[in-house]
DRENPA-723006 format. One record per residue: x, y, z of N, C-alpha, C in turn; residue in one letter; residue number from 1. Coordinates in steps of 0.05 Angstrom, whole numbers. Example, Ala and Ser with C-alpha at 12.3 -4.5 7.8 and 13.67 -1.06 7.14 Angstrom:
2
((264, -114, 156), (246, -90, 156), (264, -66, 156), A, 1)
((257, -45, 142), (273, -21, 143), (258, 1, 157), S, 2)
REM end
This chain:
304
((-3625, -1239, 1336), (-3631, -1211, 1330), (-3645, -1197, 1353), X, 1)
((-3634, -1174, 1361), (-3646, -1160, 1384), (-3659, -1134, 1374), X, 2)
((-3678, -1123, 1390), (-3691, -1098, 1383), (-3688, -1079, 1406), X, 3)
((-3682, -1054, 1400), (-3680, -1033, 1420), (-3708, -1026, 1429), X, 4)
((-3711, -1016, 1454), (-3737, -1007, 1463), (-3742, -978, 1454), X, 5)
((-3722, -965, 1443), (-3725, -937, 1434), (-3731, -937, 1404), X, 6)
((-3753, -924, 1396), (-3759, -923, 1368), (-3783, -905, 1362), X, 7)
((-3788, -901, 1336), (-3810, -884, 1327), (-3822, -894, 1301), X, 8)
((-3848, -894, 1299), (-3861, -903, 1275), (-3887, -887, 1270), X, 9)
((-3894, -883, 1245), (-3918, -868, 1239), (-3930, -878, 1213), X, 10)
((-3956, -873, 1210), (-3970, -881, 1185), (-3995, -864, 1182), X, 11)
((-4003, -861, 1156), (-4028, -847, 1150), (-4043, -862, 1129), X, 12)
((-4068, -867, 1133), (-4084, -882, 1114), (-4110, -867, 1109), X, 13)
((-4121, -870, 1085), (-4146, -857, 1077), (-4165, -877, 1067), X, 14)
((-4190, -877, 1077), (-4211, -896, 1069), (-4237, -880, 1063), X, 15)
((-4241, -873, 1038), (-4267, -860, 1030), (-4277, -839, 1050), X, 16)
((-4261, -818, 1053), (-4269, -797, 1071), (-4260, -799, 1099), X, 17)
((-4247, -822, 1106), (-4237, -826, 1133), (-4207, -825, 1132), X, 18)
((-4195, -805, 1146), (-4165, -803, 1147), (-4156, -810, 1175), X, 19)
((-4138, -829, 1176), (-4127, -839, 1202), (-4097, -835, 1202), X, 20)
((-4087, -822, 1223), (-4058, -818, 1226), (-4050, -827, 1254), X, 21)
((-4029, -844, 1255), (-4020, -854, 1281), (-3990, -850, 1283), X, 22)
((-3981, -845, 1308), (-3953, -843, 1314), (-3947, -860, 1338), X, 23)
((-3926, -877, 1336), (-3918, -894, 1358), (-3889, -886, 1367), X, 24)
((-3887, -880, 1392), (-3860, -873, 1403), (-3855, -891, 1427), X, 25)
((-3831, -903, 1428), (-3825, -920, 1451), (-3798, -913, 1463), X, 26)
((-3796, -915, 1489), (-3771, -911, 1504), (-3768, -934, 1524), X, 27)
((-3744, -936, 1535), (-3740, -960, 1552), (-3754, -958, 1579), X, 28)
((-3763, -981, 1587), (-3776, -984, 1613), (-3774, -1014, 1620), X, 29)
((-3771, -1020, 1646), (-3768, -1048, 1654), (-3793, -1064, 1648), X, 30)
((-3816, -1050, 1649), (-3842, -1063, 1644), (-3856, -1049, 1621), X, 31)
((-3879, -1059, 1614), (-3895, -1046, 1592), (-3913, -1024, 1604), X, 32)
((-3911, -1000, 1594), (-3928, -978, 1603), (-3938, -964, 1578), X, 33)
((-3964, -961, 1576), (-3976, -948, 1552), (-3989, -922, 1559), X, 34)
((-3986, -903, 1541), (-3999, -877, 1543), (-4013, -872, 1516), X, 35)
((-4040, -868, 1518), (-4056, -865, 1493), (-4066, -836, 1491), X, 36)
((-4063, -825, 1467), (-4073, -799, 1461), (-4093, -802, 1438), X, 37)
((-4119, -804, 1445), (-4140, -809, 1426), (-4161, -788, 1429), X, 38)
((-4172, -778, 1407), (-4193, -757, 1408), (-4216, -766, 1427), X, 39)
((-4226, -747, 1442), (-4247, -753, 1462), (-4271, -767, 1450), X, 40)
((-4278, -759, 1426), (-4302, -771, 1413), (-4298, -800, 1405), X, 41)
((-4272, -809, 1406), (-4266, -837, 1399), (-4255, -852, 1423), X, 42)
((-4261, -842, 1447), (-4251, -855, 1471), (-4260, -884, 1474), X, 43)
((-4281, -891, 1460), (-4291, -919, 1462), (-4271, -939, 1450), X, 44)
((-4251, -929, 1436), (-4230, -946, 1424), (-4207, -953, 1443), X, 45)
((-4206, -940, 1466), (-4182, -942, 1483), (-4176, -971, 1491), X, 46)
((-4196, -986, 1500), (-4191, -1013, 1509), (-4181, -1031, 1486), X, 47)
((-4192, -1027, 1462), (-4183, -1043, 1439), (-4154, -1036, 1432), X, 48)
((-4148, -1010, 1432), (-4121, -1001, 1425), (-4101, -1011, 1445), X, 49)
((-4107, -1009, 1471), (-4089, -1018, 1492), (-4084, -1048, 1490), X, 50)
((-4105, -1063, 1485), (-4102, -1092, 1482), (-4085, -1099, 1458), X, 51)
((-4089, -1084, 1437), (-4073, -1088, 1412), (-4043, -1084, 1417), X, 52)
((-4037, -1063, 1432), (-4009, -1056, 1439), (-3996, -1078, 1456), X, 53)
((-4011, -1088, 1476), (-4000, -1108, 1495), (-3994, -1134, 1481), X, 54)
((-4008, -1140, 1459), (-4004, -1165, 1445), (-3980, -1163, 1425), X, 55)
((-3969, -1139, 1422), (-3948, -1135, 1402), (-3922, -1124, 1413), X, 56)
((-3923, -1111, 1435), (-3899, -1099, 1447), (-3896, -1110, 1476), X, 57)
((-3872, -1120, 1482), (-3868, -1134, 1507), (-3859, -1115, 1530), X, 58)
((-3839, -1098, 1524), (-3829, -1080, 1545), (-3825, -1052, 1534), X, 59)
((-3824, -1033, 1553), (-3819, -1006, 1545), (-3843, -987, 1550), X, 60)
((-3838, -961, 1550), (-3859, -942, 1552), (-3868, -935, 1523), X, 61)
((-3894, -939, 1518), (-3905, -935, 1491), (-3924, -912, 1492), X, 62)
((-3919, -893, 1474), (-3937, -869, 1472), (-3949, -870, 1444), X, 63)
((-3976, -873, 1444), (-3990, -875, 1418), (-4008, -850, 1415), X, 64)
((-4004, -836, 1392), (-4020, -813, 1386), (-4037, -821, 1361), X, 65)
((-4064, -818, 1364), (-4082, -826, 1342), (-4099, -803, 1334), X, 66)
((-4099, -796, 1309), (-4116, -774, 1298), (-4135, -785, 1277), X, 67)
((-4160, -778, 1280), (-4181, -789, 1261), (-4197, -765, 1251), X, 68)
((-4200, -764, 1224), (-4216, -743, 1212), (-4236, -755, 1193), X, 69)
((-4262, -750, 1197), (-4283, -760, 1180), (-4295, -736, 1164), X, 70)
((-4294, -738, 1138), (-4304, -716, 1122), (-4334, -713, 1125), X, 71)
((-4348, -735, 1129), (-4377, -734, 1133), (-4384, -746, 1160), X, 72)
((-4384, -730, 1181), (-4389, -740, 1208), (-4416, -754, 1210), X, 73)
((-4416, -776, 1224), (-4441, -792, 1226), (-4459, -780, 1247), X, 74)
((-4449, -760, 1263), (-4466, -747, 1282), (-4464, -717, 1278), X, 75)
((-4486, -703, 1283), (-4487, -674, 1280), (-4497, -661, 1306), X, 76)
((-4488, -636, 1310), (-4496, -622, 1335), (-4524, -610, 1330), X, 77)
((-4543, -614, 1349), (-4570, -604, 1347), (-4576, -587, 1372), X, 78)
((-4590, -565, 1368), (-4598, -548, 1391), (-4627, -556, 1399), X, 79)
((-4630, -562, 1425), (-4657, -569, 1435), (-4672, -544, 1440), X, 80)
((-4688, -535, 1420), (-4703, -510, 1421), (-4723, -509, 1444), X, 81)
((-4739, -530, 1448), (-4758, -529, 1470), (-4744, -525, 1497), X, 82)
((-4722, -539, 1501), (-4708, -537, 1527), (-4696, -509, 1530), X, 83)
((-4686, -497, 1508), (-4675, -470, 1508), (-4697, -450, 1516), X, 84)
((-4721, -454, 1504), (-4743, -436, 1510), (-4751, -438, 1540), X, 85)
((-4750, -462, 1550), (-4757, -467, 1578), (-4737, -452, 1596), X, 86)
((-4711, -454, 1590), (-4690, -440, 1606), (-4696, -409, 1605), X, 87)
((-4702, -399, 1581), (-4706, -370, 1578), (-4730, -361, 1593), X, 88)
((-4753, -376, 1592), (-4777, -368, 1606), (-4773, -369, 1636), X, 89)
((-4759, -389, 1646), (-4753, -391, 1675), (-4736, -368, 1684), X, 90)
((-4716, -362, 1668), (-4698, -339, 1675), (-4713, -313, 1675), X, 91)
((-4729, -309, 1655), (-4744, -284, 1653), (-4763, -280, 1676), X, 92)
((-4777, -302, 1683), (-4796, -302, 1706), (-4781, -295, 1732), X, 93)
((-4758, -308, 1735), (-4743, -304, 1760), (-4732, -276, 1762), X, 94)
((-4723, -265, 1740), (-4713, -238, 1740), (-4735, -218, 1745), X, 95)
((-4759, -223, 1734), (-4782, -206, 1738), (-4790, -204, 1768), X, 96)
((-4790, -228, 1781), (-4798, -229, 1809), (-4777, -215, 1826), X, 97)
((-4752, -218, 1820), (-4731, -205, 1835), (-4732, -175, 1832), X, 98)
((-4739, -167, 1807), (-4742, -138, 1802), (-4765, -126, 1817), X, 99)
((-4787, -141, 1819), (-4811, -132, 1833), (-4805, -128, 1863), X, 100)
((-4788, -145, 1873), (-4781, -143, 1901), (-4759, -124, 1907), X, 101)
((-4750, -110, 1886), (-4729, -90, 1889), (-4701, -101, 1892), X, 102)
((-4698, -126, 1886), (-4672, -139, 1889), (-4654, -136, 1865), X, 103)
((-4667, -128, 1843), (-4652, -123, 1818), (-4662, -99, 1804), X, 104)
((-4644, -83, 1794), (-4651, -58, 1780), (-4656, -63, 1751), X, 105)
((-4640, -81, 1739), (-4641, -86, 1710), (-4649, -114, 1705), X, 106)
((-4665, -118, 1686), (-4673, -145, 1678), (-4656, -153, 1654), X, 107)
((-4641, -176, 1657), (-4624, -186, 1635), (-4625, -216, 1635), X, 108)
((-4628, -227, 1612), (-4628, -257, 1610), (-4602, -267, 1599), X, 109)
((-4581, -251, 1598), (-4555, -260, 1589), (-4553, -264, 1559), X, 110)
((-4529, -271, 1550), (-4525, -275, 1521), (-4533, -303, 1513), X, 111)
((-4537, -307, 1488), (-4545, -333, 1478), (-4523, -354, 1482), X, 112)
((-4498, -345, 1482), (-4476, -363, 1487), (-4477, -375, 1515), X, 113)
((-4487, -359, 1535), (-4490, -369, 1562), (-4510, -392, 1563), X, 114)
((-4530, -390, 1547), (-4551, -411, 1548), (-4543, -436, 1532), X, 115)
((-4528, -432, 1511), (-4520, -455, 1495), (-4501, -473, 1511), X, 116)
((-4488, -461, 1532), (-4469, -477, 1548), (-4484, -493, 1570), X, 117)
((-4510, -488, 1573), (-4525, -502, 1594), (-4528, -532, 1587), X, 118)
((-4531, -550, 1607), (-4533, -579, 1602), (-4557, -585, 1585), X, 119)
((-4552, -602, 1565), (-4574, -612, 1548), (-4582, -595, 1525), X, 120)
((-4572, -570, 1523), (-4580, -552, 1501), (-4569, -562, 1474), X, 121)
((-4544, -569, 1474), (-4532, -580, 1449), (-4527, -609, 1453), X, 122)
((-4536, -625, 1434), (-4533, -654, 1436), (-4525, -666, 1409), X, 123)
((-4511, -688, 1410), (-4503, -702, 1385), (-4524, -721, 1376), X, 124)
((-4531, -719, 1350), (-4551, -737, 1339), (-4539, -754, 1317), X, 125)
((-4543, -780, 1318), (-4532, -798, 1299), (-4554, -807, 1280), X, 126)
((-4547, -810, 1255), (-4567, -818, 1234), (-4580, -844, 1243), X, 127)
((-4606, -845, 1241), (-4621, -869, 1248), (-4614, -893, 1231), X, 128)
((-4603, -888, 1208), (-4596, -910, 1189), (-4570, -924, 1197), X, 129)
((-4554, -911, 1214), (-4529, -923, 1222), (-4532, -943, 1244), X, 130)
((-4519, -966, 1241), (-4518, -987, 1262), (-4493, -982, 1278), X, 131)
((-4496, -977, 1304), (-4473, -969, 1321), (-4452, -991, 1322), X, 132)
((-4460, -1016, 1325), (-4440, -1038, 1327), (-4425, -1041, 1301), X, 133)
((-4439, -1040, 1279), (-4426, -1043, 1252), (-4407, -1020, 1247), X, 134)
((-4415, -996, 1255), (-4398, -973, 1251), (-4372, -976, 1267), X, 135)
((-4374, -985, 1292), (-4350, -988, 1309), (-4332, -1010, 1299), X, 136)
((-4343, -1032, 1289), (-4327, -1054, 1279), (-4312, -1045, 1254), X, 137)
((-4326, -1032, 1236), (-4313, -1022, 1211), (-4291, -1002, 1217), X, 138)
((-4297, -984, 1236), (-4277, -964, 1243), (-4252, -977, 1255), X, 139)
((-4256, -997, 1273), (-4233, -1010, 1285), (-4216, -1025, 1265), X, 140)
((-4228, -1038, 1245), (-4213, -1052, 1224), (-4195, -1032, 1209), X, 141)
((-4205, -1009, 1203), (-4189, -989, 1189), (-4167, -978, 1207), X, 142)
((-4173, -974, 1233), (-4153, -964, 1251), (-4131, -985, 1256), X, 143)
((-4139, -1010, 1258), (-4120, -1032, 1263), (-4101, -1034, 1239), X, 144)
((-4111, -1031, 1215), (-4094, -1032, 1191), (-4074, -1009, 1192), X, 145)
((-4082, -986, 1201), (-4064, -963, 1203), (-4043, -968, 1225), X, 146)
((-4051, -979, 1248), (-4033, -984, 1269), (-4012, -1005, 1262), X, 147)
((-4019, -1025, 1246), (-4000, -1045, 1237), (-3978, -1032, 1220), X, 148)
((-3985, -1013, 1204), (-3965, -999, 1188), (-3947, -982, 1205), X, 149)
((-3958, -970, 1226), (-3941, -955, 1245), (-3922, -973, 1260), X, 150)
((-3932, -997, 1266), (-3916, -1016, 1281), (-3893, -1026, 1264), X, 151)
((-3898, -1031, 1238), (-3876, -1039, 1220), (-3855, -1017, 1219), X, 152)
((-3863, -992, 1217), (-3844, -970, 1217), (-3829, -969, 1243), X, 153)
((-3842, -973, 1265), (-3830, -972, 1292), (-3809, -995, 1294), X, 154)
((-3817, -1019, 1286), (-3798, -1042, 1289), (-3773, -1038, 1272), X, 155)
((-3776, -1025, 1249), (-3753, -1021, 1232), (-3732, -1004, 1247), X, 156)
((-3741, -982, 1259), (-3722, -965, 1274), (-3710, -979, 1298), X, 157)
((-3727, -995, 1311), (-3717, -1010, 1335), (-3697, -1032, 1328), X, 158)
((-3702, -1045, 1306), (-3683, -1066, 1297), (-3657, -1054, 1288), X, 159)
((-3659, -1031, 1274), (-3634, -1017, 1265), (-3617, -1009, 1289), X, 160)
((-3629, -998, 1309), (-3614, -990, 1333), (-3605, -1015, 1348), X, 161)
((-3622, -1036, 1348), (-3615, -1061, 1361), (-3590, -1074, 1349), X, 162)
((-3587, -1071, 1322), (-3564, -1083, 1309), (-3538, -1069, 1318), X, 163)
((-3539, -1043, 1322), (-3516, -1029, 1332), (-3509, -1037, 1360), X, 164)
((-3530, -1040, 1376), (-3526, -1049, 1404), (-3515, -1077, 1405), X, 165)
((-3524, -1095, 1388), (-3514, -1122, 1388), (-3484, -1122, 1381), X, 166)
((-3476, -1106, 1362), (-3448, -1104, 1355), (-3431, -1095, 1379), X, 167)
((-3441, -1075, 1394), (-3427, -1065, 1417), (-3426, -1086, 1439), X, 168)
((-3448, -1101, 1443), (-3450, -1121, 1464), (-3430, -1144, 1458), X, 169)
((-3429, -1152, 1433), (-3410, -1174, 1426), (-3381, -1165, 1429), X, 170)
((-3376, -1141, 1424), (-3349, -1130, 1428), (-3341, -1131, 1458), X, 171)
((-3360, -1124, 1475), (-3355, -1125, 1504), (-3354, -1154, 1514), X, 172)
((-3369, -1172, 1502), (-3367, -1200, 1510), (-3340, -1211, 1503), X, 173)
((-3329, -1203, 1481), (-3302, -1211, 1473), (-3281, -1202, 1493), X, 174)
((-3285, -1177, 1502), (-3266, -1166, 1522), (-3268, -1182, 1548), X, 175)
((-3292, -1189, 1557), (-3296, -1204, 1581), (-3283, -1232, 1578), X, 176)
((-3286, -1244, 1555), (-3274, -1270, 1550), (-3244, -1269, 1553), X, 177)
((-3232, -1247, 1542), (-3203, -1244, 1545), (-3194, -1240, 1574), X, 178)
((-3210, -1225, 1589), (-3203, -1220, 1617), (-3206, -1245, 1634), X, 179)
((-3227, -1260, 1630), (-3230, -1284, 1646), (-3209, -1305, 1640), X, 180)
((-3199, -1304, 1615), (-3177, -1322, 1607), (-3152, -1315, 1621), X, 181)
((-3147, -1289, 1624), (-3123, -1279, 1638), (-3125, -1287, 1668), X, 182)
((-3148, -1284, 1679), (-3152, -1292, 1707), (-3147, -1321, 1711), X, 183)
((-3157, -1337, 1692), (-3154, -1366, 1694), (-3124, -1374, 1693), X, 184)
((-3108, -1359, 1678), (-3079, -1364, 1677), (-3065, -1357, 1703), X, 185)
((-3075, -1335, 1716), (-3063, -1326, 1740), (-3071, -1343, 1765), X, 186)
((-3094, -1355, 1764), (-3105, -1369, 1787), (-3086, -1390, 1800), X, 187)
((-3073, -1408, 1784), (-3056, -1428, 1796), (-3033, -1416, 1812), X, 188)
((-3024, -1393, 1804), (-3000, -1381, 1818), (-3007, -1368, 1844), X, 189)
((-3033, -1363, 1849), (-3041, -1349, 1874), (-3032, -1365, 1899), X, 190)
((-3039, -1392, 1899), (-3032, -1408, 1922), (-3002, -1411, 1925), X, 191)
((-2987, -1414, 1903), (-2958, -1417, 1904), (-2945, -1391, 1915), X, 192)
((-2955, -1368, 1906), (-2944, -1343, 1916), (-2949, -1340, 1946), X, 193)
((-2973, -1348, 1954), (-2980, -1347, 1982), (-2962, -1365, 1999), X, 194)
((-2957, -1389, 1989), (-2940, -1409, 2003), (-2912, -1398, 2006), X, 195)
((-2902, -1385, 1985), (-2874, -1374, 1986), (-2873, -1352, 2006), X, 196)
((-2893, -1333, 2006), (-2893, -1311, 2025), (-2896, -1320, 2053), X, 197)
((-2914, -1339, 2057), (-2919, -1350, 2084), (-2895, -1364, 2095), X, 198)
((-2883, -1380, 2078), (-2859, -1396, 2086), (-2836, -1377, 2095), X, 199)
((-2832, -1356, 2079), (-2811, -1337, 2085), (-2816, -1322, 2111), X, 200)
((-2842, -1315, 2115), (-2849, -1300, 2139), (-2845, -1318, 2164), X, 201)
((-2854, -1344, 2162), (-2852, -1362, 2185), (-2823, -1367, 2192), X, 202)
((-2807, -1372, 2171), (-2778, -1377, 2176), (-2764, -1354, 2189), X, 203)
((-2771, -1329, 2181), (-2759, -1306, 2194), (-2767, -1304, 2223), X, 204)
((-2793, -1309, 2229), (-2802, -1307, 2256), (-2789, -1329, 2273), X, 205)
((-2788, -1353, 2262), (-2776, -1376, 2277), (-2746, -1372, 2283), X, 206)
((-2732, -1362, 2262), (-2703, -1358, 2265), (-2697, -1336, 2285), X, 207)
((-2714, -1316, 2286), (-2709, -1294, 2305), (-2713, -1303, 2333), X, 208)
((-2731, -1323, 2337), (-2737, -1333, 2364), (-2725, -1360, 2369), X, 209)
((-2707, -1369, 2351), (-2693, -1395, 2355), (-2713, -1418, 2359), X, 210)
((-2735, -1418, 2343), (-2755, -1439, 2345), (-2754, -1456, 2320), X, 211)
((-2759, -1482, 2323), (-2759, -1500, 2299), (-2784, -1496, 2283), X, 212)
((-2782, -1498, 2256), (-2805, -1496, 2238), (-2817, -1523, 2234), X, 213)
((-2844, -1523, 2230), (-2858, -1548, 2225), (-2870, -1548, 2197), X, 214)
((-2859, -1564, 2179), (-2870, -1565, 2151), (-2899, -1572, 2150), X, 215)
((-2908, -1589, 2169), (-2936, -1597, 2170), (-2955, -1574, 2174), X, 216)
((-2947, -1556, 2192), (-2963, -1532, 2197), (-2965, -1514, 2172), X, 217)
((-2943, -1512, 2158), (-2942, -1495, 2134), (-2960, -1507, 2112), X, 218)
((-2958, -1533, 2109), (-2974, -1547, 2089), (-3004, -1544, 2095), X, 219)
((-3011, -1547, 2120), (-3039, -1544, 2128), (-3050, -1516, 2123), X, 220)
((-3034, -1496, 2130), (-3043, -1468, 2126), (-3046, -1462, 2096), X, 221)
((-3027, -1471, 2080), (-3028, -1467, 2051), (-3052, -1481, 2039), X, 222)
((-3058, -1505, 2049), (-3081, -1520, 2039), (-3107, -1505, 2045), X, 223)
((-3109, -1494, 2070), (-3133, -1479, 2077), (-3136, -1454, 2059), X, 224)
((-3114, -1440, 2055), (-3115, -1416, 2038), (-3123, -1424, 2009), X, 225)
((-3112, -1445, 1999), (-3118, -1454, 1972), (-3147, -1460, 1968), X, 226)
((-3159, -1472, 1989), (-3188, -1478, 1987), (-3204, -1453, 1988), X, 227)
((-3197, -1434, 2005), (-3212, -1408, 2006), (-3209, -1392, 1981), X, 228)
((-3185, -1393, 1969), (-3180, -1375, 1946), (-3186, -1389, 1919), X, 229)
((-3197, -1413, 1920), (-3203, -1427, 1895), (-3226, -1413, 1880), X, 230)
((-3220, -1404, 1855), (-3240, -1390, 1839), (-3248, -1406, 1814), X, 231)
((-3241, -1431, 1814), (-3247, -1447, 1790), (-3277, -1449, 1784), X, 232)
((-3293, -1452, 1805), (-3322, -1453, 1801), (-3333, -1427, 1790), X, 233)
((-3323, -1405, 1800), (-3332, -1379, 1790), (-3325, -1375, 1761), X, 234)
((-3301, -1384, 1753), (-3293, -1382, 1726), (-3311, -1398, 1707), X, 235)
((-3317, -1423, 1716), (-3334, -1441, 1700), (-3362, -1428, 1697), X, 236)
((-3373, -1418, 1719), (-3400, -1406, 1717), (-3400, -1381, 1700), X, 237)
((-3378, -1365, 1703), (-3377, -1340, 1687), (-3376, -1347, 1657), X, 238)
((-3361, -1367, 1649), (-3359, -1375, 1621), (-3387, -1385, 1612), X, 239)
((-3401, -1399, 1629), (-3428, -1408, 1623), (-3447, -1385, 1618), X, 240)
((-3444, -1364, 1634), (-3461, -1340, 1631), (-3455, -1327, 1604), X, 241)
((-3430, -1325, 1597), (-3422, -1313, 1571), (-3434, -1329, 1548), X, 242)
((-3434, -1355, 1550), (-3445, -1372, 1529), (-3476, -1368, 1527), X, 243)
((-3489, -1367, 1550), (-3518, -1363, 1550), (-3525, -1336, 1540), X, 244)
((-3509, -1316, 1545), (-3513, -1289, 1535), (-3512, -1289, 1505), X, 245)
((-3492, -1303, 1494), (-3489, -1304, 1465), (-3513, -1318, 1452), X, 246)
((-3523, -1339, 1465), (-3546, -1354, 1454), (-3571, -1336, 1454), X, 247)
((-3574, -1320, 1476), (-3597, -1303, 1479), (-3598, -1282, 1457), X, 248)
((-3574, -1272, 1449), (-3573, -1252, 1428), (-3582, -1263, 1401), X, 249)
((-3582, -1289, 1398), (-3590, -1301, 1373), (-3620, -1308, 1372), X, 250)
((-3633, -1305, 1395), (-3662, -1313, 1396), (-3679, -1293, 1380), X, 251)
((-3701, -1303, 1369), (-3719, -1286, 1354), (-3738, -1270, 1372), X, 252)
((-3745, -1282, 1395), (-3763, -1269, 1413), (-3749, -1249, 1431), X, 253)
((-3765, -1234, 1446), (-3754, -1214, 1465), (-3735, -1227, 1485), X, 254)
((-3712, -1216, 1488), (-3692, -1228, 1505), (-3681, -1208, 1526), X, 255)
((-3692, -1185, 1528), (-3682, -1164, 1546), (-3681, -1173, 1575), X, 256)
((-3702, -1185, 1585), (-3703, -1194, 1613), (-3682, -1215, 1618), X, 257)
((-3678, -1234, 1599), (-3659, -1255, 1603), (-3630, -1243, 1603), X, 258)
((-3625, -1224, 1585), (-3599, -1212, 1585), (-3593, -1196, 1610), X, 259)
((-3614, -1183, 1621), (-3611, -1168, 1645), (-3604, -1187, 1668), X, 260)
((-3617, -1210, 1670), (-3611, -1229, 1691), (-3583, -1240, 1688), X, 261)
((-3574, -1247, 1664), (-3548, -1258, 1659), (-3526, -1237, 1666), X, 262)
((-3532, -1212, 1661), (-3513, -1190, 1668), (-3509, -1189, 1698), X, 263)
((-3531, -1191, 1713), (-3529, -1191, 1742), (-3513, -1215, 1752), X, 264)
((-3517, -1238, 1740), (-3502, -1262, 1748), (-3473, -1260, 1742), X, 265)
((-3466, -1248, 1719), (-3438, -1244, 1712), (-3424, -1226, 1733), X, 266)
((-3438, -1205, 1740), (-3427, -1186, 1760), (-3423, -1200, 1786), X, 267)
((-3442, -1217, 1794), (-3439, -1232, 1819), (-3414, -1250, 1819), X, 268)
((-3410, -1264, 1797), (-3386, -1282, 1795), (-3360, -1267, 1796), X, 269)
((-3359, -1244, 1782), (-3335, -1228, 1782), (-3329, -1217, 1809), X, 270)
((-3350, -1208, 1823), (-3347, -1197, 1850), (-3336, -1218, 1869), X, 271)
((-3347, -1242, 1867), (-3338, -1264, 1884), (-3309, -1271, 1878), X, 272)
((-3302, -1271, 1852), (-3274, -1277, 1844), (-3255, -1257, 1856), X, 273)
((-3262, -1232, 1855), (-3244, -1211, 1867), (-3241, -1214, 1897), X, 274)
((-3263, -1223, 1910), (-3262, -1226, 1939), (-3246, -1250, 1948), X, 275)
((-3247, -1271, 1932), (-3234, -1296, 1940), (-3204, -1298, 1931), X, 276)
((-3198, -1286, 1909), (-3171, -1291, 1896), (-3148, -1281, 1913), X, 277)
((-3151, -1258, 1927), (-3130, -1247, 1944), (-3104, -1244, 1927), X, 278)
((-3108, -1231, 1904), (-3085, -1227, 1886), (-3088, -1199, 1873), X, 279)
((-3067, -1183, 1875), (-3067, -1156, 1864), (-3071, -1157, 1833), X, 280)
((-3058, -1175, 1820), (-3061, -1177, 1790), (-3089, -1185, 1782), X, 281)
((-3101, -1204, 1796), (-3128, -1212, 1790), (-3148, -1190, 1796), X, 282)
((-3143, -1175, 1818), (-3160, -1152, 1825), (-3161, -1131, 1803), X, 283)
((-3138, -1127, 1790), (-3137, -1107, 1768), (-3156, -1116, 1745), X, 284)
((-3155, -1142, 1739), (-3173, -1153, 1718), (-3202, -1152, 1726), X, 285)
((-3207, -1157, 1752), (-3235, -1156, 1762), (-3246, -1128, 1760), X, 286)
((-3231, -1107, 1766), (-3240, -1080, 1764), (-3247, -1073, 1736), X, 287)
((-3231, -1081, 1717), (-3236, -1076, 1688), (-3261, -1091, 1680), X, 288)
((-3265, -1116, 1689), (-3289, -1131, 1681), (-3314, -1118, 1692), X, 289)
((-3313, -1108, 1716), (-3336, -1094, 1728), (-3344, -1070, 1711), X, 290)
((-3324, -1055, 1701), (-3330, -1032, 1684), (-3343, -1041, 1658), X, 291)
((-3334, -1062, 1647), (-3345, -1072, 1621), (-3374, -1082, 1626), X, 292)
((-3378, -1096, 1648), (-3405, -1107, 1654), (-3425, -1084, 1659), X, 293)
((-3416, -1062, 1671), (-3433, -1039, 1675), (-3442, -1027, 1649), X, 294)
((-3424, -1026, 1629), (-3431, -1017, 1602), (-3452, -1035, 1590), X, 295)
((-3448, -1061, 1594), (-3468, -1080, 1583), (-3495, -1077, 1596), X, 296)
((-3495, -1072, 1623), (-3520, -1069, 1637), (-3535, -1045, 1627), X, 297)
((-3522, -1023, 1621), (-3535, -999, 1610), (-3548, -1005, 1583), X, 298)
((-3534, -1020, 1566), (-3546, -1026, 1540), (-3569, -1046, 1542), X, 299)
((-3566, -1066, 1559), (-3586, -1087, 1562), (-3613, -1075, 1571), X, 300)
((-3612, -1054, 1588), (-3636, -1042, 1598), (-3652, -1028, 1576), X, 301)
((-3641, -1025, 1552), (-3656, -1013, 1530), (-3662, -1034, 1508), X, 302)
((-3661, -1060, 1516), (-3668, -1081, 1497), (-3695, -1093, 1504), X, 303)
((-3712, -1096, 1484), (-3739, -1107, 1489), (-3738, -1135, 1500), X, 304)
REM end
């Protein structure tokens, strides 16, 4: 069973005032790349979430969006009144001195919004009764439960698409098997056709020049050509790659990288076959096989 790298999953869970919603989107990538979208106030979760993803997804670009809403926030915004007064007094004193020196005509301490934006004026205060470590552990357990549900949803879509891809891959493997069988049938005739053409050509040249022909020279030349054009090893290796590809499709674990490697090896054997065979008929089959392998390569790059 194979899984596509393209998929989408989502989940929403509620725990006594805590609402968690996650969305997982994946697209194909040769390696694992994660993008996290987590509220800034929960940025301390990033390392845990990233580690969680790496332990469950092998390849692909993963985009995780996490939304958390707490009905009763454990921290509240507080205004530091003494610090605000200090800012105001300093500003008022400074403006007064500038006014006395004639550098300013009007005395203004700005709007309250200007001062609320100054460093330290507004701060987050957490209830003293809350234990920070306990809070984070409990929160992570709830988030992890939600993420597992999103992952189940994601895997469902990836497996469904993977099933369609497997069907298409097996269809293309069948076509490659037919083509290599045809090449195997044509291979023995390549040397014989070459011998006949060479013999005819030599006889014509010799007769035109009244020279005797030497059967030994003809046999030697045909033997050398037969050795160079022998594609039996390429055919055996190609069939082995087809078999390994079929076995990889049946594996439970991620097989995308293995299929990618086998696809490259199949292309290599077909390319060598075309170069060595020196046959117009075999070349036609080789061209068709390259087209099929390219289709397989495109699909394999989207398999986890």
